[in-house]
C-alpha positions in Angstrom: 2.0 -15.5 -13.8 -1.7 -14.1 -13.4 -3.6 -15.4 -10.2 -7.2 -16.5 -10.1 -9.6 -16.9 -7.1 -9.1 -15.1 -3.7 -5.5 -13.7 -4.5 -6.9 -11.4 -7.3 -7.5 -7.9 -6.0 -11.1 -7.0 -6.1 -12.9 -3.8 -7.0 -15.0 -3.9 -3.9 -14.6 -5.1 -0.4 -14.8 -8.9 0.3 -18.1 -10.2 1.6 -20.0 -7.0 0.7 -18.8 -4.9 3.2 -17.8 -1.2 2.3 -14.4 0.4 2.3 -14.5 1.8 5.7 -15.6 -1.8 7.1 -12.8 -3.5 5.2 -10.3 -1.1 6.5 -11.2 -2.0 10.1 -10.6 -5.7 9.5 -7.7 -5.7 7.0 -4.6 -7.6 8.2 -1.7 -5.9 9.8 1.6 -6.0 7.7 2.7 -8.6 10.1 -0.3 -10.8 9.7 0.0 -10.3 6.0 3.7 -11.3 6.0 2.7 -14.4 8.1 -0.1 -15.4 5.7 2.2 -15.2 2.7 5.1 -17.1 4.3 2.7 -19.9 5.2 1.5 -19.9 1.5 5.2 -19.7 0.2 6.3 -22.7 2.4 3.2 -24.8 1.2 4.1 -24.4 -2.5 7.9 -24.7 -1.9 9.4 -21.4 -2.8 11.1 -18.7 -0.7 9.9 -15.5 -2.0 7.4 -13.9 -4.3 6.7 -10.5 -5.9 3.0 -9.4 -6.3 2.3 -6.4 -8.4 -1.1 -4.7 -8.8 -1.5 -1.7 -11.3 -4.0 0.9 -11.9 -3.5 3.0 -14.8 -6.0 5.4 -16.4 -8.7 3.1 -14.8 -7.5 -0.2 -16.0 -6.3 -2.8 -13.6 -3.7 -5.6 -13.8 -2.2 -8.0 -11.4 0.7 -10.4 -11.8 3.1 -12.4 -9.3 6.4 -13.8 -10.0 8.8 -16.1 -8.4 12.6 -15.6 -8.6 14.0 -18.5 -10.6 11.6 -20.9 -8.8 8.6 -23.0 -9.9 5.8 -23.1 -7.2 4.1 -26.6 -6.7 0.5 -27.1 -6.0 -2.1 -24.3 -4.9 -0.8 -20.8 -4.7 -2.6 -19.3 -1.8 -1.0 -15.9 -1.6 -2.7 -12.9 -0.1 -2.7 -9.4 -1.4 -4.2 -6.3 0.2 -7.8 -5.3 -1.0 -7.9 -2.7 -3.7 -10.7 -0.1 -4.4 -10.0 1.3 -8.0 -13.2 3.4 -8.0 -12.1 5.1 -4.8 -8.6 5.5 -6.1 -9.7 7.1 -9.3 -12.3 9.4 -7.7 -9.7 10.6 -5.3 -7.2 11.6 -7.8 -5.0 8.6 -8.6 -4.4 8.4 -12.3 -1.7 5.8 -11.8 -1.3 3.5 -8.8 1.3 0.7 -8.6 1.4 -1.5 -5.6 4.3 -4.0 -5.2 4.5 -6.6 -2.4 7.7 -8.6 -2.0 7.3 -11.3 0.6 10.1 -13.5 1.8 10.5 -16.4 4.3 13.8 -14.7 5.3 11.8 -12.5 7.7 10.9 -9.5 5.7 8.3 -7.8 3.4 8.6 -4.8 1.3 5.6 -2.7 0.4 6.3 -0.3 -2.6 3.6 2.2 -3.6 4.1 4.6 -6.5 2.2 6.4 -9.0 0.7 9.7 -10.0 -2.1 11.7 -8.3 -3.8 14.8 -9.6 -6.1 17.1 -7.9 -7.0 20.9 -8.4 -4.7 20.8 -11.3 -1.7 19.9 -9.0 0.2 17.0 -10.5 2.1 14.8 -8.0 4.4 11.9 -8.4 4.5 9.6 -5.5 7.0 7.0 -4.2 6.5 5.2 -0.9 8.7 2.3 0.5 8.1 0.4 3.6 10.1 -2.5 4.7 8.5 -4.7 7.4 11.0 -6.6 9.1 10.3 -9.7 11.6 13.5 -9.6 13.6 12.5 -7.9 17.0 13.0 -4.4 17.8 11.0 -1.7 16.0 10.3 -4.1 13.2 10.7 -1.5 10.4 13.6 -1.5 8.1 12.6 1.4 5.9 9.9 4.0 5.9 10.0 6.8 3.3 7.2 8.8 1.6 8.3 11.2 -1.3 6.0 13.5 -3.1 7.2 15.4 -6.1 5.4 18.3 -7.6 6.1 17.6 -11.4 5.5 21.2 -12.4 8.7 22.3 -10.4 10.2 18.8 -9.7 10.1 20.0 -6.1 10.1 16.9 -3.8 8.6 16.7 -0.1 10.0 13.9 2.1 8.3 12.5 5.1 7.3 8.9 6.4 4.3 7.0 7.1 5.1 7.0 10.9 5.2 10.9 10.6 1.9 11.1 8.8 0.3 8.6 11.3 1.5 10.9 14.2 0.6 14.2 12.4 -2.1 16.3 14.2 -4.6 19.0 13.5 -4.7 22.2 15.6 -7.3 20.5 17.9 -4.8 17.8 18.8 -6.7 15.0 16.7 -4.8 13.0 14.3 -4.8 14.5 10.8 -4.6 11.3 8.6 -5.9 8.5 10.6 -7.5 7.2 13.8 -6.2 8.0 17.3 -5.1 4.6 18.1 -3.5 3.7 14.7 0.2 3.0 15.0 2.9 2.0 12.3 3.5 -1.5 13.4 -0.2 -2.7 13.4 -1.4 -0.7 10.4 -2.7 -2.6 7.2 -1.5 -1.8 3.7 -5.0 -0.7 3.0 -4.7 1.8 5.7 -1.3 3.1 4.5 -2.9 3.8 1.0 -5.8 5.6 2.8 -3.4 7.8 4.8 -1.3 8.5 1.8 -4.3 9.6 -0.2 -5.4 12.0 2.5 -1.7 13.4 2.6 -1.8 13.8 -1.1 -5.1 15.8 -1.0 -3.4 18.1 1.6 -0.4 18.6 -0.4 -2.7 19.6 -3.5 -4.6 21.9 -1.7 -1.4 23.7 -0.3 0.1 23.8 -3.6 -2.7 24.7 -5.9 -2.1 28.5 -5.7 1.6 28.3 -6.5 
């Protein structure tokens, strides 16, 4: 199914605000899950997968329900998207999938291809937000593979958030950012900065 209205990702930030401003007000993963659970319950289904793709500058967006037929208005929420930014920063392929379930979990899967300074990188990120107490994170993996050598690097969103420059400041995000309260938009921004770093490090190899 192809959505319409507010569920559809947009090329700019809502309300005419810019990318940096949107990142400051974007919902955290727990807020995003709560919003989508409310929408799922209102249309009588237990889960939904939303999939955004940007391939060679062309966007597509679909959502699917697992052997269920939603009733009434489908008011699901998907993170804001910024295709012009993605392309200018080096993404040639970006696929973002959101699996939301009333069973107290939400899986964010980001994969694609990034190329900068003639360094081609395949990217695979999985983040499972659980709403069952404790840390609230069931999975957190970031894998970057240099396609020239098939040499992978493994890290996590949490490690990228905590990484610091030599001056002690956060390398990829703001000093008060943390994994539990970050938005998906924030995750994409952090991953993109990390990929730029990997490209610079690998371009002479």
